[in-house]
C-alpha positions as CSV (number, residue, x, y, z in Angstrom):
1,M,-58.4,-43.4,69.5
2,S,-58.6,-44.5,65.5
3,D,-59.4,-40.8,64.7
4,E,-55.4,-39.3,64.8
5,R,-56.7,-35.7,64.9
6,Q,-58.1,-36.8,68.5
7,A,-55.3,-38.8,69.6
8,S,-52.4,-35.8,68.4
9,F,-52.6,-31.9,70.1
10,H,-51.5,-29.9,67.5
11,M,-49.6,-26.7,68.9
12,N,-49.9,-24.6,66.3
13,E,-53.1,-23.8,66.1
14,G,-53.2,-21.3,63.6
15,A,-51.8,-17.3,63.0
16,L,-52.1,-13.9,63.9
17,P,-52.2,-10.7,62.2
18,L,-48.6,-9.5,63.0
19,D,-45.9,-8.3,61.4
20,V,-43.2,-9.9,63.9
21,P,-39.1,-8.8,63.8
22,G,-37.7,-12.1,62.8
23,T,-35.1,-10.3,66.4
24,W,-38.4,-11.5,67.9
25,E,-38.1,-15.2,70.0
26,D,-41.3,-17.3,70.2
27,K,-41.8,-17.8,73.7
28,T,-45.3,-19.3,73.5
29,I,-46.3,-21.9,76.6
30,H,-48.4,-24.6,76.4
31,V,-49.9,-26.5,79.4
32,L,-51.7,-29.5,79.6
33,R,-53.2,-31.0,82.9
34,L,-54.4,-34.4,83.3
35,P,-57.6,-34.8,85.3
36,G,-57.2,-34.7,89.2
37,H,-58.3,-33.8,92.3
38,G,-57.2,-30.2,93.3
39,H,-53.1,-29.3,93.0
40,A,-52.5,-33.2,93.0
41,A,-52.9,-33.5,88.9
42,A,-50.2,-33.4,86.7
43,S,-49.0,-31.3,84.7
44,L,-46.8,-31.3,81.2
45,V,-45.6,-27.8,80.3
46,V,-43.8,-26.8,76.4
47,T,-42.0,-24.0,76.7
48,R,-39.9,-22.7,74.1
49,E,-36.2,-21.3,74.8
50,M,-33.2,-19.8,72.6
51,L,-30.4,-22.2,72.3
52,P,-27.1,-19.4,73.4
53,L,-25.0,-19.1,71.2
54,G,-22.2,-21.2,71.5
55,R,-23.5,-23.6,73.9
56,D,-25.0,-27.4,73.1
57,V,-28.4,-29.1,74.4
58,P,-25.9,-31.1,76.7
59,G,-24.5,-27.9,78.3
60,Y,-27.5,-25.7,78.1
61,V,-29.3,-28.6,80.4
62,S,-26.1,-28.7,83.0
63,D,-26.3,-24.5,83.4
64,E,-30.5,-25.0,84.0
65,L,-29.8,-27.6,86.5
66,E,-26.9,-25.6,88.4
67,R,-29.8,-23.4,88.5
68,M,-32.4,-24.8,89.4
69,K,-29.8,-26.3,91.9
70,V,-29.6,-22.5,93.7
71,A,-33.1,-21.6,93.0
72,L,-35.0,-25.2,94.6
73,P,-34.8,-26.0,98.2
74,E,-34.4,-29.2,98.8
75,F,-33.0,-29.5,94.8
76,A,-32.5,-33.2,93.8
77,Q,-31.6,-35.4,90.9
78,M,-33.2,-38.1,90.6
79,G,-32.2,-39.9,87.3
80,R,-32.0,-39.6,84.1
81,L,-33.6,-41.3,81.1
82,P,-32.9,-41.3,77.2
83,V,-35.4,-40.7,75.0
84,R,-35.7,-41.1,71.4
85,W,-37.8,-39.6,69.1
86,P,-38.5,-40.0,65.0
87,D,-35.8,-37.9,64.3
88,M,-33.1,-37.3,66.8
89,E,-32.3,-39.1,70.8
90,G,-32.5,-36.8,73.8
91,E,-32.5,-37.6,77.7
92,A,-35.1,-36.3,80.6
93,I,-34.3,-35.9,83.4
94,M,-36.6,-36.9,86.8
95,T,-36.2,-34.2,89.5
96,R,-37.7,-33.1,93.4
97,W,-37.9,-30.0,94.9
98,K,-39.3,-28.2,97.4
99,S,-42.3,-26.5,97.0
100,D,-44.7,-23.7,99.1
101,E,-47.3,-26.9,98.5
102,G,-44.7,-29.3,99.7
103,L,-42.8,-31.8,97.8
104,M,-42.7,-31.9,94.0
105,D,-41.7,-35.0,91.0
106,Q,-40.5,-33.0,87.9
107,I,-40.0,-34.4,84.1
108,I,-37.6,-32.4,82.1
109,C,-36.6,-32.7,78.4
110,C,-35.0,-30.2,76.4
111,R,-34.9,-30.8,72.4
112,P,-33.7,-29.1,69.7
113,A,-36.8,-27.7,67.2
114,A,-35.8,-25.1,64.0
115,G,-32.3,-23.6,63.8
116,R,-31.2,-21.9,68.1
117,R,-34.6,-23.3,69.1
118,L,-35.0,-25.3,71.6
119,L,-38.3,-27.2,73.2
120,V,-38.4,-27.8,77.2
121,F,-41.4,-30.1,78.0
122,T,-41.3,-29.5,82.5
123,A,-43.9,-32.4,83.6
124,T,-44.5,-32.1,87.1
125,H,-46.4,-33.8,90.1
126,P,-46.3,-33.3,93.7
127,A,-44.0,-36.3,95.2
128,P,-44.4,-39.2,94.5
129,M,-44.9,-39.1,91.1
130,P,-47.6,-42.2,91.0
131,T,-46.2,-44.5,88.5
132,G,-49.3,-44.4,86.1
133,T,-48.3,-41.1,84.9
134,Y,-44.8,-40.5,85.3
135,H,-45.1,-43.5,82.5
136,A,-48.5,-41.4,80.6
137,M,-45.7,-38.4,80.7
138,I,-42.6,-40.1,79.9
139,A,-44.9,-41.4,77.1
140,A,-46.2,-38.2,75.8
141,I,-42.8,-36.0,75.4
142,S,-41.5,-39.6,73.8
143,G,-44.1,-39.2,71.4
144,F,-43.9,-35.7,70.3
145,R,-43.4,-36.1,66.4
146,P,-41.4,-32.6,64.7
147,R,-43.6,-30.8,61.7
148,A,-41.4,-31.8,58.8
149,P,-40.4,-29.0,56.4
150,D,-43.9,-28.9,54.2
151,G,-45.8,-28.2,58.0
152,A,-47.3,-31.9,57.6
153,V,-46.8,-33.9,61.0
154,P,-46.4,-37.6,60.9
155,P,-48.8,-40.1,62.6
156,P,-47.7,-41.8,65.5
157,G,-45.2,-44.5,64.7
158,A,-44.2,-43.3,61.0
159,A,-40.6,-43.4,60.6
160,A,-38.9,-40.3,60.3
161,A,-37.4,-39.7,57.1
162,N,-33.6,-40.3,58.2
163,D,-34.0,-43.3,59.7
């Protein structure tokens, strides 16, 4: 698509008339779902978390993987893949676990947002995740472009200001 407005999903659509104290945490969730048949569709969920004091992103991810091993039946880490955004590098972790609906393949990727805020990208599909879906999810996650301090979002392919 040549029209940037159609080619991008902007997460900050507007504002609410609320006086939100600075102690509140942004826990908004975006759930995007690829069209599919029944429960066999892929989803990409973007959540916001606060990085605990004294933790870095790799430590946070390690803690979350340990939590998932305990909480999710048949949890297995299947691999890791580097992810490069315009302003930093990260890592996507491929996992598989059993839900009530059967085996699920999941891609999990965390990146700092502002201050101690994290964006957590979680792509899920019933196992096995089709190759095309896998590539589409990795492309969506690695295609994330953070807003500049002035609120502008750089166009796809634009280099970050610090590159």
